[in-house]
C-alpha positions as CSV (number, residue, x, y, z in Angstrom):
1,X,-16.7,78.6,-26.7
2,X,-17.9,77.1,-29.9
3,X,-15.6,75.1,-32.3
4,X,-16.6,75.4,-35.9
5,X,-15.3,73.5,-39.0
6,X,-15.7,75.1,-42.3
7,X,-15.7,73.1,-45.5
8,X,-15.3,74.4,-49.0
9,X,-15.3,72.9,-52.3
10,X,-11.9,74.2,-53.2
11,X,-13.1,77.4,-54.7
12,X,-10.5,80.2,-55.0
13,X,-12.6,82.6,-52.9
14,X,-12.7,80.0,-50.1
15,X,-16.5,80.6,-49.4
16,X,-17.7,77.9,-47.0
17,X,-20.4,75.6,-48.1
18,X,-21.0,73.7,-44.9
19,X,-20.3,74.7,-41.1
20,X,-20.2,72.1,-38.5
21,X,-20.4,72.6,-34.8
22,X,-19.9,70.3,-31.9
23,X,-23.6,69.4,-31.7
24,X,-24.1,68.8,-35.2
25,X,-21.0,66.5,-35.3
26,X,-22.6,64.6,-32.4
27,X,-25.8,64.2,-34.2
28,X,-24.2,63.2,-37.5
29,X,-22.4,60.3,-35.4
30,X,-25.8,59.5,-33.7
31,X,-27.4,59.3,-37.1
32,X,-24.7,57.1,-38.7
33,X,-25.0,54.8,-35.7
34,X,-28.7,54.5,-36.0
35,X,-28.5,53.8,-39.6
36,X,-25.9,51.0,-39.1
37,X,-28.1,49.4,-36.3
38,X,-31.1,49.4,-38.6
39,X,-29.2,47.9,-41.4
40,X,-27.7,45.1,-39.2
41,X,-31.3,44.4,-37.9
42,X,-32.6,44.2,-41.4
43,X,-29.8,41.9,-42.5
44,X,-30.1,39.5,-39.5
45,X,-34.0,39.3,-39.7
46,X,-33.9,38.6,-43.4
47,X,-31.4,35.7,-43.0
48,X,-33.0,32.4,-42.1
49,X,-31.5,29.2,-41.4
50,X,-31.9,26.6,-44.2
51,X,-34.1,23.8,-42.9
52,X,-32.8,20.4,-44.0
53,X,-35.3,17.4,-44.3
54,X,-35.0,15.1,-41.3
55,X,-35.3,11.4,-42.0
56,X,-37.3,9.5,-39.7
57,X,-35.9,6.2,-38.6
58,X,-37.2,3.6,-36.3
59,X,-35.4,2.0,-33.4
60,X,-34.8,-1.1,-35.1
61,X,-33.1,0.6,-38.0
62,X,-30.7,2.1,-35.5
63,X,-30.1,-1.1,-33.7
64,X,-31.6,0.0,-30.4
65,X,-33.4,-2.6,-28.3
66,X,-36.5,-0.8,-26.7
67,X,-38.1,-3.8,-24.9
68,X,-38.9,-3.0,-21.2
69,X,-36.3,-4.2,-18.7
70,X,-38.0,-3.1,-15.5
71,X,-41.4,-4.3,-14.1
72,X,-43.5,-2.1,-12.0
73,X,-44.9,-4.0,-9.0
74,X,-47.1,-1.4,-7.4
75,X,-47.7,2.3,-7.2
76,X,-48.7,3.9,-3.7
77,X,-49.0,7.3,-2.3
78,X,-46.7,8.5,0.3
79,X,-47.7,8.3,3.8
80,X,-49.6,11.3,5.2
81,X,-47.7,13.6,7.5
82,X,-48.5,13.6,11.1
83,X,-49.2,16.8,12.9
84,X,-46.3,18.5,14.6
85,X,-45.9,19.7,18.2
86,X,-45.0,23.3,19.5
87,X,-42.6,23.9,22.1
88,X,-41.9,27.0,24.0
89,X,-38.2,26.9,25.2
90,X,-35.1,25.2,24.0
91,X,-35.0,22.8,27.2
92,X,-38.4,21.5,26.3
93,X,-37.3,20.8,22.7
94,X,-34.2,18.9,23.9
95,X,-36.3,16.8,26.3
96,X,-38.8,15.9,23.6
97,X,-35.9,15.0,21.3
98,X,-34.3,12.9,24.0
99,X,-37.7,11.1,24.7
100,X,-38.0,10.2,21.0
101,X,-34.4,9.0,20.9
102,X,-33.1,11.5,18.4
103,X,-30.5,13.0,20.4
């Protein structure tokens, strides 16, 4: 079932100049939406933020004390990791943990 809209320019004879069906209305809306998206993209890409010049100031001008307060005594690598031990059962695991004094 087709739904058609007929538009005329107000002539007395009523001859239609344009006929719109459902699909053509859909594509008209799609075209208008695409045009709006493109215009928004163009507007947003052409606007750029105004760059204000940044004044460089030293720490003394700002009143900040930057003298070091900590002294590094030494730097060492962490100790190497020892090899682990494999256990077969839970009872063996509990026994080893008890021997090491962790349980």
